[in-house]
C-alpha positions as CSV (number, residue, x, y, z in Angstrom):
1,M,2.2,4.5,123.2
2,S,2.9,1.4,125.1
3,V,3.9,0.1,121.7
4,L,6.3,2.5,120.6
5,N,8.2,2.7,123.8
6,D,8.3,-1.1,124.1
7,T,9.8,-1.3,120.5
8,W,11.9,1.8,120.8
9,R,13.4,-0.2,124.0
10,F,14.0,-3.2,122.1
11,L,15.9,-1.6,119.4
12,V,18.1,0.1,121.9
13,Q,18.8,-3.0,124.2
14,R,19.3,-4.8,120.7
15,K,21.9,-1.5,119.3
16,L,19.7,-1.7,116.4
17,W,18.4,2.0,117.0
18,P,20.6,3.2,113.7
19,V,18.8,0.9,111.4
20,A,15.3,2.0,112.7
21,I,16.2,5.8,112.1
22,L,17.1,4.9,108.8
23,L,14.1,3.3,108.1
24,V,12.0,6.0,109.4
25,A,14.0,8.7,107.2
26,A,13.4,5.8,104.0
27,A,9.4,6.0,105.1
28,A,9.4,9.7,105.0
29,A,11.4,10.4,101.7
30,V,9.5,7.9,99.5
31,P,6.5,9.8,99.2
32,M,8.5,13.2,98.5
33,L,10.7,11.6,95.6
34,L,7.3,10.4,94.0
35,S,5.8,13.5,93.9
36,E,8.9,15.0,92.1
37,E,9.1,14.9,88.2
38,P,11.8,12.9,87.0
39,A,14.9,14.5,85.6
40,P,15.7,14.0,82.1
41,P,17.9,11.3,81.1
42,V,21.8,12.1,80.8
43,T,23.0,11.4,77.4
44,D,26.7,11.0,76.2
45,P,27.8,13.9,73.7
46,V,28.0,12.6,70.2
47,V,31.2,13.5,68.7
48,A,31.1,14.5,65.1
49,V,33.8,13.1,63.1
50,K,34.1,15.2,59.5
51,A,37.2,14.0,57.4
52,D,37.7,15.3,54.0
53,K,36.2,13.3,51.2
54,K,38.8,13.4,48.8
55,A,41.4,12.5,51.2
56,V,39.4,9.4,52.1
57,L,38.8,8.3,48.5
58,A,42.2,8.5,47.6
59,A,43.2,6.8,50.5
60,E,40.9,3.8,50.1
61,P,38.6,3.5,47.1
62,I,35.1,2.7,47.9
63,V,34.7,0.5,44.8
64,A,37.6,-1.8,43.6
65,R,38.0,-3.9,40.0
66,A,37.1,-7.5,40.8
67,A,40.1,-10.1,40.2
68,D,39.2,-13.2,38.1
69,G,39.4,-15.1,41.2
70,D,36.7,-13.2,43.1
71,R,34.0,-13.7,40.2
72,A,34.0,-17.3,41.0
73,G,33.8,-16.7,44.7
74,R,30.9,-14.4,44.2
75,R,28.7,-16.7,42.0
76,H,26.1,-18.2,43.8
77,V,24.5,-21.9,43.6
78,L,21.0,-22.8,44.4
79,G,20.9,-23.9,47.9
80,S,24.3,-22.1,49.1
81,R,24.2,-19.5,52.1
82,K,24.2,-15.8,50.7
83,D,26.4,-13.0,52.8
84,P,23.8,-10.4,53.1
85,F,26.9,-7.9,53.6
86,K,28.4,-8.4,50.0
87,P,27.8,-5.8,47.7
88,Q,25.3,-6.8,44.7
89,A,25.9,-6.0,41.1
90,T,23.7,-3.4,39.7
91,P,22.3,-4.3,36.3
92,E,23.2,-1.8,33.5
93,P,20.3,0.6,32.7
94,S,18.6,-0.5,28.9
95,P,18.8,2.7,26.8
96,E,15.6,4.6,26.5
97,P,14.0,4.2,22.7
98,K,14.2,7.3,21.0
99,T,10.7,8.5,19.9
100,A,9.6,9.3,16.2
101,G,10.0,12.9,15.9
102,A,13.8,12.9,18.1
103,V,16.3,14.0,15.8
104,D,19.9,13.9,17.2
105,A,21.8,17.4,16.7
106,P,25.0,16.5,14.6
107,A,28.5,17.0,16.3
108,G,30.0,20.5,15.8
109,T,27.1,22.3,15.2
110,G,26.9,24.3,18.6
111,S,23.1,24.2,18.8
112,S,21.0,22.0,20.2
113,P,17.2,21.9,20.9
114,D,17.0,22.6,24.3
115,K,19.0,26.2,23.9
116,G,17.0,27.0,20.9
117,G,20.3,27.3,18.8
118,D,19.9,27.8,14.9
119,S,19.2,24.3,13.2
120,V,19.2,26.0,9.6
121,G,22.0,24.5,7.4
122,A,22.4,21.3,9.6
123,S,23.1,18.3,7.5
124,P,20.3,15.5,8.1
125,A,21.3,12.4,9.7
126,P,22.3,9.5,7.5
127,D,19.7,6.9,6.4
128,T,20.7,3.7,8.2
129,S,17.6,2.0,7.1
130,T,18.0,-1.7,5.4
131,P,17.3,-1.2,1.8
132,L,14.7,-3.1,0.0
133,I,15.7,-6.2,-1.8
134,P,13.8,-6.5,-5.4
135,A,11.7,-9.4,-5.5
136,P,13.1,-12.1,-7.8
137,K,12.1,-11.8,-11.3
138,K,9.9,-15.0,-12.1
139,N,10.2,-16.5,-15.3
140,K,7.3,-16.5,-17.8
141,T,5.6,-19.6,-18.3
142,Y,4.1,-21.4,-21.1
143,E,1.7,-23.3,-21.2
144,L,1.3,-27.5,-22.9
145,Y,-1.2,-29.7,-23.4
146,E,-1.1,-33.3,-23.9
147,L,-4.3,-35.9,-24.6
148,T,-4.3,-39.5,-23.7
149,V,-7.1,-41.4,-25.3
150,R,-8.2,-45.1,-26.2
151,F,-9.6,-45.4,-29.9
152,G,-10.4,-48.3,-31.7
153,A,-13.1,-50.3,-33.1
154,S,-15.9,-51.0,-30.2
155,E,-16.6,-54.8,-31.5
156,T,-12.9,-55.5,-30.5
157,G,-13.1,-54.9,-26.7
158,R,-11.0,-52.2,-25.1
159,P,-9.9,-50.2,-27.5
160,P,-5.8,-49.2,-27.4
161,R,-4.3,-46.4,-25.6
162,R,-2.7,-43.8,-27.6
163,D,-1.1,-39.9,-27.3
164,V,-2.6,-37.8,-29.8
165,K,-1.1,-34.3,-31.0
166,R,-3.0,-32.0,-32.6
167,L,-4.8,-32.3,-36.1
168,Q,-4.2,-36.1,-35.6
169,A,-6.6,-37.7,-37.8
170,L,-8.3,-41.3,-36.2
171,P,-7.9,-43.8,-36.7
172,S,-5.6,-42.6,-40.0
173,S,-4.9,-40.0,-42.4
174,Q,-6.3,-42.8,-45.0
175,E,-9.5,-43.1,-43.3
176,P,-9.9,-40.2,-41.0
177,V,-13.2,-40.5,-39.1
178,L,-12.1,-37.8,-36.2
179,I,-9.2,-35.3,-36.1
180,Y,-8.3,-33.9,-32.9
181,L,-8.4,-29.7,-33.0
182,G,-7.3,-28.8,-29.5
183,V,-8.5,-27.7,-26.2
184,L,-10.9,-25.2,-25.2
185,K,-10.0,-22.0,-23.0
186,D,-11.3,-23.7,-19.8
187,K,-8.3,-26.4,-20.1
188,K,-10.8,-29.3,-19.5
189,T,-12.4,-29.8,-23.2
190,A,-10.9,-31.3,-26.0
191,V,-12.5,-30.7,-29.2
192,F,-12.7,-32.9,-32.3
193,M,-14.1,-32.5,-35.8
194,L,-16.0,-35.2,-37.3
195,D,-16.2,-36.7,-40.7
196,S,-19.1,-35.8,-43.1
197,G,-21.7,-38.5,-42.6
198,V,-20.5,-39.9,-39.0
199,V,-23.3,-40.2,-36.1
200,A,-22.0,-39.6,-32.6
201,Q,-23.8,-40.7,-29.8
202,G,-22.3,-40.7,-25.9
203,D,-21.3,-38.6,-23.0
204,G,-20.1,-35.8,-25.8
205,D,-21.3,-32.7,-26.8
206,C,-22.2,-32.2,-30.3
207,R,-22.0,-28.6,-32.6
208,P,-23.9,-27.0,-33.4
209,T,-26.6,-29.7,-33.0
210,R,-26.5,-33.5,-32.3
211,T,-28.4,-34.0,-35.8
212,T,-25.7,-31.8,-37.5
213,C,-22.6,-33.0,-35.4
214,E,-19.6,-31.0,-37.3
215,T,-17.2,-31.0,-33.9
216,I,-17.5,-32.6,-30.7
217,H,-16.9,-31.4,-27.2
218,I,-15.7,-34.2,-24.9
219,R,-13.7,-34.2,-21.4
220,E,-11.6,-36.6,-19.5
221,G,-13.4,-39.6,-18.3
222,E,-16.3,-39.3,-20.8
223,S,-16.9,-42.0,-23.7
224,E,-18.3,-41.7,-27.1
225,F,-19.5,-44.0,-29.8
226,F,-19.5,-43.1,-33.4
227,D,-21.0,-45.3,-36.4
228,V,-19.7,-44.9,-39.9
229,P,-21.7,-45.0,-42.8
230,G,-21.0,-47.9,-45.2
231,E,-20.3,-47.6,-48.8
232,D,-24.1,-47.0,-49.8
233,G,-24.4,-44.1,-47.1
234,V,-26.6,-45.4,-44.7
235,V,-25.7,-46.5,-40.9
236,T,-27.3,-49.4,-40.1
237,E,-26.4,-52.7,-38.4
238,E,-27.0,-54.4,-41.6
239,A,-24.9,-52.4,-43.2
240,S,-21.2,-52.4,-44.0
241,G,-20.5,-49.7,-41.9
242,Q,-18.0,-49.4,-38.9
243,Q,-18.5,-48.5,-35.0
244,Y,-15.5,-47.0,-33.0
245,Q,-15.1,-46.0,-29.3
246,L,-13.5,-43.1,-28.1
247,D,-12.4,-42.6,-24.1
248,V,-10.5,-39.3,-23.2
249,V,-7.9,-40.9,-20.8
250,K,-6.1,-38.0,-19.5
251,L,-6.0,-34.4,-20.7
252,R,-2.6,-33.1,-19.2
253,K,-1.3,-29.8,-18.7
254,T,2.3,-29.1,-18.5
255,T,4.4,-26.0,-18.0
256,T,7.7,-24.8,-19.1
257,T,9.8,-21.8,-18.9
258,S,11.5,-22.3,-22.2
259,A,9.7,-20.0,-25.0
260,K,11.9,-22.2,-27.4
261,K,10.7,-25.2,-26.3
262,A,6.9,-24.3,-26.2
263,K,7.1,-23.1,-29.8
264,A,8.4,-26.3,-30.8
265,A,6.0,-28.0,-28.9
266,K,3.0,-25.9,-30.5
267,A,4.4,-26.6,-33.9
268,R,4.1,-30.1,-33.3
269,V,0.7,-30.8,-35.7
270,S,0.0,-33.8,-37.9
271,V,1.0,-32.6,-41.5
272,N,-1.5,-34.8,-42.9
273,G,-4.3,-33.6,-40.7
274,Q,-3.6,-30.4,-41.5
275,K,-4.4,-30.7,-45.1
276,I,-7.6,-32.9,-44.3
277,V,-8.4,-29.7,-42.5
278,R,-7.7,-27.3,-44.8
279,A,-9.6,-29.5,-47.8
280,R,-13.0,-29.6,-45.2
281,I,-12.4,-25.7,-45.0
282,T,-12.5,-25.1,-48.6
283,G,-15.3,-27.5,-49.4
284,D,-17.6,-26.9,-46.4
285,G,-16.4,-23.2,-45.2
286,P,-14.4,-22.1,-42.2
287,L,-14.2,-23.6,-38.6
288,R,-16.3,-21.9,-35.9
289,Y,-12.8,-22.2,-33.8
290,R,-9.5,-20.3,-34.1
291,Y,-6.4,-21.6,-32.7
292,D,-4.2,-19.1,-30.5
293,K,-0.7,-19.8,-30.7
294,R,0.4,-17.6,-27.5
295,S,-1.8,-19.8,-25.5
296,G,-2.1,-23.1,-26.8
297,R,-5.5,-23.1,-27.0
298,L,-8.8,-23.2,-28.8
299,E,-11.4,-20.1,-28.9
300,K,-14.7,-20.3,-30.4
301,L,-15.6,-17.4,-32.4
302,S,-18.5,-15.2,-32.0
303,K,-21.5,-15.2,-34.5
304,K,-20.1,-11.6,-35.9
305,A,-16.6,-13.0,-35.9
306,Y,-17.8,-16.0,-37.5
307,R,-19.6,-14.1,-40.4
308,A,-16.6,-12.0,-41.2
309,V,-14.3,-15.0,-41.4
310,V,-17.0,-16.9,-43.8
311,A,-17.7,-13.5,-46.1
312,K,-13.7,-13.2,-46.0
313,A,-13.3,-16.9,-47.3
314,A,-16.0,-16.2,-49.9
315,K,-14.4,-13.3,-51.3
316,A,-10.9,-14.9,-51.6
317,A,-13.0,-17.8,-53.4
318,R,-14.2,-15.6,-56.0
319,A,-10.9,-13.9,-56.6
320,H,-9.5,-17.2,-58.0
321,F,-12.3,-17.3,-60.5
């Protein structure tokens, strides 16, 4: 107790006893204050401001039309600073695609599919689809064939080049060794008729046989040699016969859209060669080929068709006697 008395006397002498009383009172009040629950914080009252929406919109519109000068000011450039408070332009919504079964109700009918209105008598929607454009009509084409050969005596070297038309005789109509009949349906094979007694050898194909060679089939790039019998009718090196060489250089196919031009081209035949062929048919019988004027090609007759042609020719020959 001496410590408390000495402390009190010290504070009285120094006139600090009011401070000591306050300290003692504060020491006793702190535990009491900590044990009590804290009071809720006091908040300022919120004043609700309610204004008339129509009055506010009428006084100052929220969205205003932008002037021409404002558009340039709102254009953003890469690297420039952007104001986060500027209103952003909203993109226009894209129209939704209509389904295949959806049909718009015509205006003025007063009914809609949602309301269950009567759709009987409603005019159908006009067809706005693009009309089909008819394809351009193609002109009819006609095929023509041109033959280029080299023909001449084999001992004279390389034969000269020449163009041959149908029914033309080689080397000439006075001494016909070959006669060009035309092109087969494959458009690659030329057919020549041989004079009687001529022997052929080479790349060509003799018909009906190699020993009985009435006609020969030969293609582009092929060569054929023809031995013509002499005056004694024997084909030998010592005889006075002649040997010819035929090289098919080019078999060209051309087309034209002119019917008149095609008809004129197919009618161009050797008149002298035509007479030789007719004389050959009269003496030895009809050929196994028929010329088609529409296609401009040769058609080989079947056995049945050939027999019918032979019978018809024999009947016509008997009628003349």
